[in-house]
Wavefront OBJ file of the C-alpha trace (Angstrom):
o trace
v -21.464 21.723 4.872
v -18.438 23.686 3.657
v -17.871 27.004 5.280
v -15.147 29.572 5.077
v -13.483 31.222 7.891
v -16.412 33.517 8.500
v -18.759 30.647 9.054
v -20.674 31.557 5.836
v -21.877 28.939 3.452
v -19.685 28.348 0.404
v -21.150 26.828 -2.767
v -19.536 23.781 -4.076
v -19.423 23.692 -7.837
v -19.648 20.302 -9.579
v -16.438 19.462 -11.222
v -16.183 16.410 -13.290
v -12.486 15.899 -12.283
v -13.628 14.930 -8.863
v -16.137 12.347 -10.025
v -14.938 8.716 -9.821
v -16.199 6.757 -12.592
v -14.983 3.105 -12.296
v -16.800 1.226 -9.271
v -13.641 -0.763 -8.622
v -11.370 2.355 -8.670
v -13.944 4.171 -6.617
v -13.910 1.501 -3.927
v -10.113 1.395 -3.817
v -9.794 5.216 -3.629
v -12.608 5.352 -1.067
v -10.704 2.735 1.016
v -7.491 4.669 0.800
v -9.192 7.930 1.697
v -10.842 6.186 4.658
v -7.522 4.879 5.840
v -5.860 8.305 5.671
v -8.921 9.808 7.525
v -8.785 7.104 10.202
v -5.735 8.599 12.066
v -5.609 6.229 15.020
v -6.238 3.060 12.706
v -9.052 1.725 14.824
v -11.411 1.158 11.725
v -13.649 4.092 12.521
v -13.546 7.771 11.338
v -14.895 10.138 14.193
v -16.390 13.326 13.493
v -13.267 14.810 14.975
v -10.998 12.922 12.603
v -13.179 13.723 9.685
v -13.015 17.485 10.694
v -9.197 17.361 10.858
v -9.013 15.605 7.606
v -11.224 18.172 5.963
v -9.247 20.995 7.453
v -5.980 19.541 6.049
v -7.845 19.674 2.534
v -8.725 23.243 3.140
v -12.361 22.548 3.824
v -13.081 24.007 7.147
v -16.530 22.528 8.265
v -18.093 23.499 11.560
v -17.867 20.438 13.926
v -21.275 20.650 14.928
v -22.729 20.884 11.384
v -20.361 17.887 10.447
v -21.515 15.803 13.369
v -25.197 16.466 12.567
v -24.466 15.385 9.048
v -22.593 12.255 9.723
v -24.333 10.996 12.930
v -27.206 9.384 10.899
v -24.500 7.189 9.111
v -22.856 5.982 12.269
v -24.166 2.587 13.409
v -25.548 2.288 16.864
v -22.615 1.441 19.293
v -19.915 2.496 16.940
v -17.544 5.275 17.888
v -17.612 6.661 14.399
v -18.054 5.750 10.650
v -16.946 2.275 9.692
v -15.936 1.814 5.970
v -19.446 0.786 4.953
v -20.821 3.924 6.728
v -18.344 6.084 5.081
v -19.053 4.640 1.758
v -22.821 5.323 2.162
v -21.938 8.844 3.238
v -19.861 9.335 0.173
v -22.580 7.862 -2.203
v -25.156 10.270 -0.756
v -22.753 13.239 -1.048
v -21.995 12.173 -4.552
v -25.691 12.135 -5.509
v -26.338 15.386 -3.798
v -23.518 17.426 -5.411
v -22.914 15.538 -8.714
v -26.363 14.087 -9.319
v -24.787 10.545 -9.016
v -23.146 11.077 -12.359
v -20.016 9.419 -11.135
v -21.812 6.012 -11.013
v -23.024 5.615 -14.645
v -21.751 8.005 -17.322
v -21.180 6.442 -20.689
v -20.585 9.716 -22.563
v -17.227 8.960 -24.349
v -16.353 12.661 -24.680
v -16.921 13.337 -21.119
v -14.958 10.328 -20.075
v -12.096 11.452 -22.408
v -12.057 14.939 -20.919
v -12.102 13.456 -17.476
v -9.107 11.203 -18.240
v -7.215 14.151 -19.856
v -7.832 16.238 -16.754
v -6.698 13.314 -14.588
v -3.563 12.822 -16.786
v -2.802 16.621 -16.412
v -3.079 16.491 -12.661
v -0.898 13.424 -12.465
v 1.786 15.190 -14.350
v 1.798 17.955 -11.821
v 2.744 15.326 -9.180
v 5.038 13.281 -11.389
v 7.701 15.712 -11.626
v 10.540 13.649 -13.245
v 7.901 12.101 -15.719
v 8.618 8.394 -15.034
v 4.850 7.493 -14.706
v 5.024 7.111 -10.945
v 4.552 9.583 -8.097
v 7.162 8.954 -5.407
v 6.880 10.153 -1.672
v 9.433 12.678 -2.544
v 7.566 14.125 -5.519
v 4.366 14.133 -3.303
v 6.155 15.967 -0.510
v 7.707 18.619 -2.977
v 4.304 19.434 -4.419
v 2.707 19.696 -1.050
v 5.314 21.931 0.086
v 4.930 24.111 -2.891
v 1.122 24.115 -2.123
v 1.820 25.310 1.447
v 1.571 21.951 3.177
v 4.386 20.658 5.357
v 4.579 17.350 3.519
v 5.322 15.693 6.889
v 4.347 12.142 7.443
v 1.757 13.051 10.093
v -0.507 14.055 7.307
v -0.619 10.554 5.990
v -0.355 8.474 9.092
l 1 2 3 4 5 6 7 8 9 10 11 12 13 14 15 16 17 18 19 20 21 22 23 24 25 26 27 28 29 30 31 32 33 34 35 36 37 38 39 40 41 42 43 44 45 46 47 48 49 50 51 52 53 54 55 56 57 58 59 60 61 62 63 64 65 66 67 68 69 70 71 72 73 74 75 76 77 78 79 80 81 82 83 84 85 86 87 88 89 90 91 92 93 94 95 96 97 98 99 100 101 102 103 104 105 106 107 108 109 110 111 112 113 114 115 116 117 118 119 120 121 122 123 124 125 126 127 128 129 130 131 132 133 134 135 136 137 138 139 140 141 142 143 144 145 146 147 148 149 150 151 152 153 154 155
């Protein structure tokens, strides 16, 4: 589904740092992602909103490919994906790209490595080391990464 600017397929490599291990954290994070992607706040993510969100993340997907992928998850009569549909799509993609490993991995060394990766990533955003990521810190990191850090990215 991911493509570069030349419309060539790009392989997505499995990275344990992108897997969500805890079901309760997974649901919370997924709800936050859903809310960010749902730009107009109507409770649905249209293919256009999803395309825009993926673009903001640097994942330029062809709209027709994206639509063909998500349309089977959209309930009849709905304008787009509701949270349940989005969650089902996420589960399918997780299974496809990560073999469902995000659901049930009891390997302590793998979990410790993932937590270490997460802590390291958190430190990038928590510039003053207070254990919290403020809006200002987030904007600063986004500006360094080439994003504007404007509120319109986060509704």
